C-alpha positions in Angstrom: 0.0 0.0 0.0 1.4 3.4 -0.9 0.2 6.8 0.4 1.8 10.2 1.2 4.2 10.8 4.0 3.2 13.6 6.2 6.2 14.6 8.4 4.7 17.2 10.7 1.9 15.2 12.4 1.1 14.3 16.0 -0.9 11.3 17.2 -0.7 9.3 14.0 1.8 7.1 12.2 1.6 9.2 9.0 5.2 10.2 9.4 6.6 6.6 9.3 8.3 5.8 6.0 7.4 2.1 6.2 4.8 0.6 8.6 3.6 -3.0 8.9 -0.1 -3.4 8.4 -1.5 -4.7 11.7 -2.5 -8.3 11.6 -0.4 -9.2 8.5 3.0 -10.8 8.0 4.1 -9.4 4.7 2.0 -6.3 4.1 3.3 -2.7 4.6 2.3 0.9 4.1 5.0 2.7 2.1 4.7 6.5 2.6 6.3 8.9 0.1 6.3 12.6 0.6 4.9 15.2 -1.7 7.6 17.4 -3.0 7.7 20.9 -4.5 10.6 23.2 -5.6 11.6 23.7 -2.0 11.8 20.0 -1.1 9.5 17.8 0.9 6.1 19.1 1.9 6.0 18.6 5.6 2.4 19.4 6.5 -0.9 17.8 5.7 -2.9 19.3 2.9 -6.5 18.8 1.9 -7.3 16.2 -0.8 -8.7 19.2 -2.8 -5.3 20.9 -2.8 -3.1 17.9 -3.7 -3.7 17.7 -7.4 -0.8 19.9 -8.4 1.6 17.5 -6.5 0.4 14.2 -8.0 2.4 14.0 -11.2 5.6 14.6 -9.4 4.5 12.1 -6.7 4.2 9.4 -9.4 7.8 9.9 -10.3 8.9 9.5 -6.7 6.5 6.6 -5.9 7.6 4.6 -9.0 11.2 4.7 -7.8 10.4 3.9 -4.2 8.2 0.9 -5.2 11.0 -0.5 -7.3 13.5 -0.2 -4.5 11.2 -1.7 -1.8 10.0 -4.6 -4.0 13.3 -5.0 -5.8 11.3 -5.0 -9.0 7.8 -4.0 -10.1 4.4 -5.3 -9.0 2.2 -7.3 -11.3 -0.7 -5.0 -10.9 -1.8 -1.9 -8.9 -5.1 -0.7 -7.6 -6.1 2.9 -7.0 -8.7 4.3 -4.7 -10.6 7.6 -5.1 -10.0 10.0 -8.0 -6.5 11.1 -6.8 -5.3 7.5 -6.2 -6.7 6.4 -9.6 -4.9 9.2 -11.3 -1.6 8.1 -9.7 -2.1 4.4 -10.4 -3.1 5.2 -14.0 0.1 7.0 -14.6 2.1 4.4 -12.7 0.5 1.6 -14.7 1.5 3.3 -18.0 5.0 4.2 -16.8 5.8 0.8 -15.3 4.0 -1.3 -17.9 1.7 -3.0 -15.4 -2.0 -3.7 -15.1 -4.2 -1.3 -13.2 -7.4 -2.6 -11.5 -10.2 -0.2 -10.8 -12.0 -0.3 -7.5 
């Protein structure tokens, strides 16, 4: 599972790069930060304001997935419009199947 890393948070685990999904043995949440021209975006932003970050996020996520998996996945699944936008671009870029949910 991939989502955004939010560095400046309190009371959640959203600032952990890699987190085991509770109750699983081999499933993790990989968090990758949004970036802009000044570096990593540290704070939470609304889902309505994140669209300008998503294309750059795809570039960063693709690299991180390849590193963590030591390869590419067989397929990816997106969630909500922003997640489907990211997975659609990743699917094309990585040459993998995208499933719609």
